[in-house]
C-alpha angles and dihedrals in degrees: 000000000000089000097039094056099059092036094053092044091049092051093046095049091042091056092047091050094047092052091045090241091132089058090052091049092052091045088056090060098259113136125225089245090061090049094051098040095082090049094053093042090053090048091052091049089052090050091052090047093051090048090051091049090050091048101048113010106038098048093052091044092051091049090053089046091055091049093052092043092051091049090051092051092049091049092049090048092054091050093049098040092117091055096045118117104247091207091067112089099174114122127215095258096043115114133188110248130177134192124002127178112223135180094271102033145298128331127202111192122181097187135017124184106212098200101039096037094232125152118203129200096353136160130205119201111197112203127207133189117337088011091289115160109249101168140004121201123194127184135172091218142359124196125196114236139159090276094050132258112352113201129205125209092004123187117194119193120189120197121208124210089247091059097259119137132204123197127204127180129203130185090210134357143151105262121228092238119142096189120095126210090265090060090064091057090115087074091057097041119113114190089205089064094053134067125231097267095043091049091048092054090045092053094047092049094052094041089060086059092053100258119148105240100171092118091053091048089059089057090045095057091040087065087062102035096051096059090045093048092086092052092049092048088048091057089053097046101042094078088057091054093050094057111120 
C-alpha cells in the first residue's frame, strides 16, 4: 500500500497532464488544491485503515500464527524423538535472552523457558553503592516455585571493599531474587503480536522498572510510520505528476 498510493497517483496525474486535462480543469476555474484534495484525503483514509489493521487484525493473526507454528514444532518433535540429540536440553518455548536490569542488579540469562518458568545458565550481579559489585550469583538452572526461585548448582561470590573475594557453592537453594516470572515478560514479548497502544503501555511499564526499551520503541514508531509512508511518498511524487 505505501508504494501503490504514490504510484497510482503519479500515473493518474501523468495521464491527465499528458492529455492536457489538467489545463482544461484549471481553465474551468478549478484550482490545483481542489484537484489534489481528494487524492490526499484518500491517502489519509488508507493510512488510518492500515493503522487499524495493524492495531486489531495483525496482532491477533500473528498470535494465532505462533500457536499453529508451535503446535507444528511439537508434532514434528514427537515424530522425530528417536532422532533427537539427547544432549540438547532446550525446549520448544525456550528462547535465548541476554541482559536484563532488575531491582537488585543485572541479570544475564542464556535460556528462558516461557511455559515452565525456568532460567538456565544465568548470572545475577548485585550492585552496591556507586555501582560497585557486591555479589555475583551464578546458577546452572533456576525453577520458579511457591517459595520463589530455586537454584541448582549455585555459586555465590562476595566481593569485599578491600578487593577480597569469598566463594560459596550450593547444590540447591532459594535464590534472593525479587523478580517474578512476569517481570521477565520483555523476553517473551513480540511487538508483532501487539498493537500500538498495547505496546506503548508495555514499554512504559517496563521502563519504570529500569529496562532498556529502545529496541521496542523502534517497533512502536514503526507502527505509525509505516501507514503514513504512503502519504509522505505521495507528497513527494505529486509535483512530478503536475508537470505540464
